[in-house]
Each structure stands twice: as C-alpha cells, then as structure tokens.
DSSP file (Angstrom, degrees, kcal/mol; ACC not computed):
  #  RESIDUE AA STRUCTURE BP1 BP2  ACC     N-H-->O    O-->H-N    N-H-->O    O-->H-N    TCO  KAPPA ALPHA  PHI   PSI    X-CA   Y-CA   Z-CA
    1    1 A M     >        0   0    0      0, 0.0     4,-2.5     0, 0.0     5,-0.2   0.000 360.0 360.0 360.0 -34.8   51.2  182.1 -208.5
    2    2 A C  H  >> +     0   0    0      1,-0.2     5,-2.1     2,-0.2     4,-0.7   0.927 360.0  41.5 -59.6 -45.3   48.4  180.1 -210.3
    3    3 A Q  H  45S+     0   0    0      3,-0.2     3,-0.3     2,-0.2    -1,-0.2   0.895 112.6  54.8 -69.3 -39.6   49.7  181.1 -213.7
    4    4 A L  H  45S+     0   0    0      1,-0.2    -2,-0.2     2,-0.1    -1,-0.2   0.906 120.4  30.6 -59.9 -43.6   53.4  180.6 -212.6
    5    5 A F  H  <5S-     0   0    0     -4,-2.5    -1,-0.2     2,-0.1    -2,-0.2   0.407 106.2-125.3 -97.7   0.6   52.7  177.0 -211.5
    6    6 A N  T  <5 +     0   0    0     -4,-0.7     2,-0.3    -3,-0.3    -3,-0.2   0.916  68.0 123.3  55.8  48.3   50.0  176.4 -214.0
    7    7 A V      < -     0   0    0     -5,-2.1    -1,-0.2    -6,-0.2    -2,-0.1  -0.916  63.8-103.4-133.1 159.6   47.5  175.3 -211.4
    8    8 A S     >  -     0   0    0     -2,-0.3     4,-2.4     1,-0.1     5,-0.2  -0.365  33.3-110.8 -77.5 163.8   44.0  176.4 -210.3
    9    9 A F  H  > S+     0   0    0      1,-0.2     4,-1.7     2,-0.2     6,-0.2   0.899 119.8  52.4 -58.5 -42.3   43.4  178.5 -207.3
   10   10 A E  H  4>S+     0   0    0      1,-0.2     5,-3.6     2,-0.2     6,-0.6   0.899 110.5  46.3 -63.4 -41.5   41.7  175.6 -205.6
   11   11 A E  H >45S+     0   0    0      3,-0.2     3,-1.2     1,-0.2    -1,-0.2   0.893 107.9  56.8 -69.0 -38.2   44.6  173.3 -206.3
   12   12 A L  H 3<5S+     0   0    0     -4,-2.4    -1,-0.2     1,-0.3    -2,-0.2   0.880 115.8  37.2 -58.8 -37.9   47.1  175.8 -205.1
   13   13 A L  T 3<5S-     0   0    0     -4,-1.7    -1,-0.3    -5,-0.2    -2,-0.2   0.314 112.6-119.9 -96.5   7.6   45.2  175.9 -201.7
   14   14 A C  T X 5S+     0   0    0     -3,-1.2     3,-0.5    -4,-0.1    -3,-0.2   0.841  70.1 137.1  58.3  35.9   44.5  172.2 -201.8
   15   15 A L  T 3 < +     0   0    0     -5,-3.6     3,-0.2     1,-0.2    -4,-0.2   0.680  68.4  43.5 -85.0 -18.7   40.8  172.9 -201.7
   16   16 A D  T >   +     0   0    0     -6,-0.6     3,-1.9     1,-0.2    -1,-0.2  -0.043  67.0 129.9-118.6  33.8   39.9  170.3 -204.3
   17   17 A D  G X  S+     0   0    0     -3,-0.5     3,-1.3     1,-0.3     4,-0.2   0.839  73.0  58.6 -55.5 -35.0   42.0  167.3 -203.3
   18   18 A Q  G 3  S+     0   0    0      1,-0.3     3,-0.3    -3,-0.2    -1,-0.3   0.694 105.2  51.3 -69.9 -16.9   39.0  165.0 -203.4
   19   19 A N  G X  S+     0   0    0     -3,-1.9     3,-1.7     1,-0.2    -1,-0.3   0.286  74.7 107.6-101.3   9.9   38.5  165.9 -207.1
   20   20 A Q  T <  S+     0   0    0     -3,-1.3    -1,-0.2     1,-0.3    -2,-0.1   0.826  85.6  39.5 -58.8 -34.2   42.1  165.2 -208.2
   21   21 A T  T 3  S+     0   0    0     -3,-0.3    -1,-0.3    -4,-0.2    26,-0.2   0.192  83.4 141.8-103.0  17.1   41.1  162.0 -210.1
   22   22 A K    <   -     0   0    0     -3,-1.7     2,-0.6     1,-0.1    25,-0.5  -0.319  46.5-136.6 -60.8 136.1   37.9  163.3 -211.6
   23   23 A T        -     0   0    0     23,-0.2     2,-0.8    -2,-0.0    25,-0.1  -0.859   9.6-150.2 -97.3 124.4   37.2  162.2 -215.1
   24   24 A Y        +     0   0    0     -2,-0.6     4,-0.1    23,-0.4     3,-0.1  -0.846  32.4 153.5 -96.1 109.2   35.9  164.9 -217.4
   25   25 A Q        +     0   0    0     -2,-0.8     2,-0.4     1,-0.3     3,-0.3   0.793  63.5  40.1-102.6 -39.9   33.7  163.3 -220.0
   26   26 A I  S    S+     0   0    0      1,-0.2    -1,-0.3     2,-0.1     4,-0.1  -0.932 123.5   5.0-117.0 134.7   31.4  166.1 -221.0
   27   27 A G    >   -     0   0    0     -2,-0.4     3,-2.1    -3,-0.1    -1,-0.2   0.979  69.9-166.2  61.2  59.0   32.5  169.7 -221.4
   28   28 A L  T 3  S+     0   0    0      1,-0.3    -1,-0.1    -3,-0.3    -2,-0.1   0.785  84.0  35.5 -47.8 -36.8   36.1  169.1 -220.9
   29   29 A F  T >  S+     0   0    0      2,-0.0     3,-1.8    27,-0.0    -1,-0.3   0.311  80.8 135.4-106.6   8.8   37.0  172.8 -220.4
   30   30 A I  T <  S-     0   0    0     -3,-2.1     3,-0.1     1,-0.3    -4,-0.0  -0.403  87.2  -9.7 -62.7 126.0   33.8  174.0 -218.6
   31   31 A D  T 3  S+     0   0    0     -2,-0.2     2,-0.3     1,-0.2    -1,-0.3   0.707 117.4 103.5  59.7  23.9   34.8  176.2 -215.7
   32   32 A Q  S <  S-     0   0    0     -3,-1.8     2,-0.3   -24,-0.0    -1,-0.2  -0.983  79.1-109.0-134.9 146.6   38.5  175.3 -216.1
   33   33 A D     >  -     0   0    0     -2,-0.3     4,-2.3     1,-0.1     5,-0.2  -0.581  30.6-134.1 -68.4 131.5   41.5  177.1 -217.6
   34   34 A R  H  > S+     0   0    0     -2,-0.3     4,-2.5     1,-0.2     5,-0.2   0.894 103.9  49.8 -60.4 -43.6   42.4  175.3 -220.8
   35   35 A S  H  > S+     0   0    0      1,-0.2     4,-2.3     2,-0.2    -1,-0.2   0.862 109.9  52.9 -65.8 -33.3   46.1  175.2 -220.1
   36   36 A F  H  > S+     0   0    0      2,-0.2     4,-2.3     1,-0.2    -2,-0.2   0.933 109.4  48.2 -64.1 -45.8   45.4  173.8 -216.7
   37   37 A V  H  X S+     0   0    0     -4,-2.3     4,-2.2     2,-0.2    -2,-0.2   0.931 112.1  49.4 -61.3 -46.0   43.2  171.0 -218.2
   38   38 A I  H  X S+     0   0    0     -4,-2.5     4,-2.3     1,-0.2    -1,-0.2   0.930 111.9  48.0 -59.2 -46.9   45.9  170.1 -220.8
   39   39 A S  H  X S+     0   0    0     -4,-2.3     4,-2.1     1,-0.2    -1,-0.2   0.881 111.3  50.7 -63.6 -37.4   48.6  170.0 -218.1
   40   40 A Q  H  X>S+     0   0    0     -4,-2.3     5,-2.3     2,-0.2     6,-1.4   0.848 108.7  52.0 -69.8 -33.9   46.5  167.8 -215.9
   41   41 A I  H ><5S+     0   0    0     -4,-2.2     3,-1.0     4,-0.2    -2,-0.2   0.940 111.3  46.8 -63.8 -46.9   45.7  165.4 -218.7
   42   42 A I  H 3<5S+     0   0    0     -4,-2.3    -2,-0.2     1,-0.3    -1,-0.2   0.859 111.5  51.1 -65.2 -35.6   49.4  165.1 -219.5
   43   43 A L  H 3<5S-     0   0    0     -4,-2.1    -1,-0.3    -5,-0.2    -2,-0.2   0.560 115.3-117.4 -77.5  -7.4   50.2  164.5 -215.8
   44   44 A G  T <<5S+     0   0    0     -3,-1.0    -3,-0.2    -4,-0.5    -2,-0.1   0.611  84.7 116.6  82.4  12.5   47.5  161.8 -215.6
   45   45 A K  S   <S+     0   0    0     -5,-2.3     2,-0.5     1,-0.2    -4,-0.2   0.693  75.1  46.5 -86.9 -19.8   45.4  163.7 -213.1
   46   46 A I  S    S-     0   0    0     -6,-1.4     2,-0.6    -9,-0.1    -2,-0.2  -0.992  79.9-153.1-120.5 123.7   42.5  164.0 -215.6
   47   47 A S        +     0   0    0    -25,-0.5   -23,-0.4    -2,-0.5     2,-0.3  -0.854  25.4 158.0-101.0 122.4   41.6  160.9 -217.4
   48   48 A I        -     0   0    0     -2,-0.6     2,-1.1   -25,-0.1   -23,-0.1  -0.925  50.5-109.1-135.7 163.0   40.0  161.2 -220.8
   49   49 A D     >  -     0   0    0     -2,-0.3     4,-2.0     1,-0.2     3,-0.4  -0.813  36.3-162.0 -89.0  97.1   39.5  159.1 -224.0
   50   50 A I  H  > S+     0   0    0     -2,-1.1     4,-1.4     1,-0.2    -1,-0.2   0.886  82.9  50.7 -56.1 -49.0   41.9  161.1 -226.1
   51   51 A P  H  4 S+     0   0    0      0, 0.0     4,-0.3     0, 0.0     3,-0.3   0.906 115.0  44.5 -57.8 -38.9   40.7  159.9 -229.6
   52   52 A S  H  4 S+     0   0    0     -3,-0.4     3,-0.2     1,-0.2    -2,-0.2   0.810 122.0  36.9 -73.6 -29.9   37.1  160.7 -228.6
   53   53 A E  H >< S+     0   0    0     -4,-2.0     3,-2.0    -3,-0.2     4,-0.3   0.419  84.9 101.4-102.6  -0.6   37.8  164.1 -227.1
   54   54 A F  G >< S+     0   0    0     -4,-1.4     3,-1.5     1,-0.3    -1,-0.2   0.784  71.6  67.1 -59.5 -29.9   40.6  165.2 -229.5
   55   55 A Y  G 3  S+     0   0    0     -4,-0.3    -1,-0.3     1,-0.3    -2,-0.1   0.720  90.2  65.6 -63.7 -21.1   38.2  167.5 -231.4
   56   56 A Q  G <  S+     0   0    0     -3,-2.0    -1,-0.3     2,-0.0     2,-0.2   0.654  85.3  90.6 -77.2 -15.1   37.8  169.7 -228.4
   57   57 A F  S <  S-     0   0    0     -3,-1.5     2,-0.0    -4,-0.3   -23,-0.0  -0.560  75.8-125.0 -87.0 145.1   41.5  170.9 -228.5
   58   58 A S     >  -     0   0    0     -2,-0.2     4,-2.7     1,-0.1     5,-0.2  -0.270  38.4 -96.6 -72.2 170.7   42.7  173.9 -230.4
   59   59 A N  H  > S+     0   0    0      1,-0.2     4,-1.8     2,-0.2     5,-0.1   0.912 127.6  47.2 -57.1 -43.9   45.5  173.4 -232.9
   60   60 A Q  H  > S+     0   0    0      1,-0.2     4,-1.8     2,-0.2    -1,-0.2   0.910 112.7  48.5 -65.8 -42.1   48.1  174.5 -230.3
   61   61 A E  H  > S+     0   0    0      1,-0.2     4,-2.5     2,-0.2    -2,-0.2   0.872 107.5  56.3 -65.9 -36.9   46.6  172.2 -227.7
   62   62 A R  H  X S+     0   0    0     -4,-2.7     4,-2.8     1,-0.2    -1,-0.2   0.912 107.3  48.9 -60.5 -42.4   46.6  169.3 -230.1
   63   63 A M  H  X S+     0   0    0     -4,-1.8     4,-2.5     2,-0.2    -1,-0.2   0.871 109.2  52.2 -67.5 -35.8   50.3  169.7 -230.7
   64   64 A I  H  X S+     0   0    0     -4,-1.8     4,-2.0     2,-0.2    -2,-0.2   0.927 112.4  45.7 -63.5 -44.5   51.0  169.8 -227.0
   65   65 A I  H  X S+     0   0    0     -4,-2.5     4,-2.2     2,-0.2    -2,-0.2   0.927 113.4  49.3 -63.7 -45.8   49.0  166.5 -226.6
   66   66 A L  H  X S+     0   0    0     -4,-2.8     4,-2.9     1,-0.2    -2,-0.2   0.884 109.2  52.2 -62.9 -38.7   50.8  164.9 -229.6
   67   67 A R  H  X S+     0   0    0     -4,-2.5     4,-2.4     2,-0.2     6,-0.2   0.917 109.1  50.1 -62.8 -42.1   54.2  165.9 -228.2
   68   68 A A  H  <>S+     0   0    0     -4,-2.0     5,-2.4     2,-0.2     6,-1.3   0.889 112.4  47.4 -63.6 -38.8   53.3  164.3 -224.9
   69   69 A I  H ><5S+     0   0    0     -4,-2.2     3,-1.3     4,-0.2    -2,-0.2   0.940 112.4  49.0 -65.7 -46.5   52.3  161.1 -226.7
   70   70 A K  H 3<5S+     0   0    0     -4,-2.9    -2,-0.2     1,-0.3    -1,-0.2   0.858 111.8  49.1 -62.2 -36.6   55.4  161.2 -228.8
   71   71 A E  T 3<5S-     0   0    0     -4,-2.4    -1,-0.3    -5,-0.2    -2,-0.2   0.462 116.3-114.3 -83.1  -1.0   57.6  161.7 -225.7
   72   72 A G  T < 5S+     0   0    0     -3,-1.3    -3,-0.2    -4,-0.3    -2,-0.1   0.625  86.1 116.9  79.3  13.4   55.8  158.8 -223.9
   73   73 A K  S   <S+     0   0    0     -5,-2.4     2,-0.4    -6,-0.2    -4,-0.2   0.653  76.5  39.6 -84.0 -16.7   54.3  161.1 -221.3
   74   74 A L  S    S-     0   0    0     -6,-1.3     2,-0.4    -7,-0.1    -2,-0.2  -0.998  74.1-146.8-139.1 129.8   50.8  160.3 -222.3
   75   75 A I        +     0   0    0     -2,-0.4     2,-0.3    -3,-0.1   -25,-0.2  -0.792  28.2 158.1-100.1 138.6   49.4  156.9 -223.4
   76   76 A C        -     0   0    0     -2,-0.4     2,-1.4    -7,-0.1     3,-0.1  -0.986  52.3 -97.1-154.7 156.9   46.7  156.8 -226.0
   77   77 A R    >>  -     0   0    0     -2,-0.3     4,-1.6     1,-0.2     3,-0.9  -0.661  39.9-170.9 -79.6  93.5   45.2  154.3 -228.5
   78   78 A I  H 3> S+     0   0    0     -2,-1.4     4,-2.9     1,-0.3    -1,-0.2   0.856  78.7  59.4 -57.9 -41.1   47.1  155.5 -231.6
   79   79 A N  H 34 S+     0   0    0      1,-0.2    -1,-0.3     2,-0.2    -2,-0.1   0.826 110.6  42.7 -61.9 -31.0   45.1  153.5 -234.1
   80   80 A E  H <4 S+     0   0    0     -3,-0.9    -1,-0.2     2,-0.1     4,-0.2   0.756 116.0  48.8 -83.1 -26.1   41.9  155.2 -233.0
   81   81 A L  H >< S+     0   0    0     -4,-1.6     3,-2.0     1,-0.2     4,-0.4   0.859  94.0  75.3 -79.4 -36.5   43.6  158.7 -232.9
   82   82 A R  G >< S+     0   0    0     -4,-2.9     3,-1.7     1,-0.3    -1,-0.2   0.844  91.8  51.9 -49.0 -47.7   45.3  158.5 -236.3
   83   83 A P  G 3  S+     0   0    0      0, 0.0    -1,-0.3     0, 0.0    -2,-0.1   0.707 106.5  56.3 -66.6 -14.9   42.1  159.1 -238.4
   84   84 A R  G <  S+     0   0    0     -3,-2.0     2,-0.3    -4,-0.2    -2,-0.2   0.460  92.2  93.2 -92.0  -1.9   41.3  162.2 -236.4
   85   85 A L  S <  S-     0   0    0     -3,-1.7     2,-0.1    -4,-0.4   -31,-0.0  -0.638  75.7-121.3 -93.8 147.9   44.7  163.8 -237.1
   86   86 A T     >  -     0   0    0     -2,-0.3     4,-2.5     1,-0.1     5,-0.2  -0.347  36.9-102.9 -72.7 167.2   45.5  166.2 -239.9
   87   87 A S  H  > S+     0   0    0      1,-0.2     4,-2.4     2,-0.2     5,-0.1   0.888 124.3  49.9 -62.3 -37.9   48.2  165.1 -242.3
   88   88 A S  H  > S+     0   0    0      2,-0.2     4,-2.2     1,-0.2    -1,-0.2   0.864 110.2  50.5 -69.7 -34.3   50.8  167.4 -240.7
   89   89 A E  H  > S+     0   0    0      2,-0.2     4,-2.7     1,-0.2    -2,-0.2   0.904 111.1  48.8 -67.8 -40.4   49.8  166.0 -237.2
   90   90 A Q  H  X S+     0   0    0     -4,-2.5     4,-2.6     2,-0.2    -2,-0.2   0.926 110.6  50.6 -62.7 -44.1   50.3  162.5 -238.5
   91   91 A K  H  X S+     0   0    0     -4,-2.4     4,-0.9     1,-0.2    -2,-0.2   0.921 112.9  46.7 -59.5 -44.8   53.7  163.4 -240.0
   92   92 A Y  H >< S+     0   0    0     -4,-2.2     3,-0.5     1,-0.2    -2,-0.2   0.944 116.1  43.5 -62.0 -49.1   54.8  165.0 -236.7
   93   93 A L  H 3< S+     0   0    0     -4,-2.7    -2,-0.2     1,-0.2    -1,-0.2   0.855 120.5  38.6 -68.9 -36.2   53.6  162.0 -234.5
   94   94 A F  H 3< S+     0   0    0     -4,-2.6     2,-0.5    -5,-0.2    -1,-0.2   0.362  93.8  93.5-103.2   5.6   54.9  159.2 -236.7
   95   95 A T  S << S-     0   0    0     -4,-0.9     2,-0.1    -3,-0.5     3,-0.0  -0.868  75.0-127.8 -98.6 127.1   58.2  160.7 -237.9
   96   96 A K        -     0   0    0     -2,-0.5     2,-0.3     1,-0.1    -2,-0.1  -0.469  26.1-109.9 -72.8 143.3   61.2  159.8 -235.8
   97   97 A H        -     0   0    0     -2,-0.1     2,-0.5     1,-0.0    -1,-0.1  -0.568  30.4-146.2 -73.1 129.3   63.3  162.7 -234.5
   98   98 A R        -     0   0    0     -2,-0.3     2,-0.9    -3,-0.0    -1,-0.0  -0.847   5.0-139.8-100.0 133.5   66.7  162.8 -236.2
   99   99 A N        -     0   0    0     -2,-0.5     2,-0.7     2,-0.0    -2,-0.0  -0.815  17.6-157.4 -93.5 106.0   69.7  163.9 -234.2
  100  100 A H        -     0   0    0     -2,-0.9     2,-0.3     0, 0.0    -2,-0.0  -0.757  14.0-177.4 -88.7 116.3   71.8  166.1 -236.5
  101  101 A K        -     0   0    0     -2,-0.7    -2,-0.0     2,-0.1     0, 0.0  -0.852  28.6-107.2-111.2 149.6   75.3  166.3 -235.3
  102  102 A G  S    S+     0   0    0     -2,-0.3     2,-0.1     2,-0.1    -1,-0.1  -0.251  79.7  37.2 -68.6 160.7   78.1  168.3 -236.9
  103  103 A G              0   0    0      1,-0.2    -2,-0.1     0, 0.0     0, 0.0  -0.371 360.0 360.0  92.3-173.4   80.8  166.6 -238.9
  104  104 A K              0   0    0     -2,-0.1    -1,-0.2     0, 0.0    -2,-0.1   0.436 360.0 360.0 -92.8 360.0   80.7  163.6 -241.2
C-alpha cells in the first residue's frame, strides 16, 4: 500500500503527524524513500530551498521537480535556479508548451 499511494509506512498509519511540516535542510534523503521525498516536496509538505538543494536530485528527479514548477504546482526562485540547470533543463523549463491541433 505504501508504494501504491507513494507514502511512508509511518504516514500510512498516521504515526508521524507531528512531523508533517518538518523542513529537511541536511541530508534531504536520509532514511526516506526518494520518491516519497519528491512527492512531499511537490505537495508542500516538505519545505526546501530548491535552488540550494537541486544538486541532490537525480536527473529524473530534477525533471519531476521542473515539471512541477512549470505546471505551477511548486514555487521556486527561478532566477537562482536557472544557473544550476543544464541547457536542456533550461530549454524545458522556459519553453512554452505548444498545443498542436490537426488541420490548418
């Protein structure tokens, strides 16, 4: 069930309710499932300074974070994040999505 709902065992059983708003500053992924941490960041349950902590994410996790920022699900100081992005990440984040419809 934990994997299905992408939550920890403690959260599934409401054992860590007092830690829901905990800010992870050091060792973002220590003793936590990485996908759980990413989902909690996007949901706003874990507060981090994204530009400062961006180096800790894998390439796939970086894209998940960038997608959340692009979709407005996650707020971040873009001007501080931009220099930490690869050229392809910058292209993804700052290129508007075009809706291709059939016909003329």
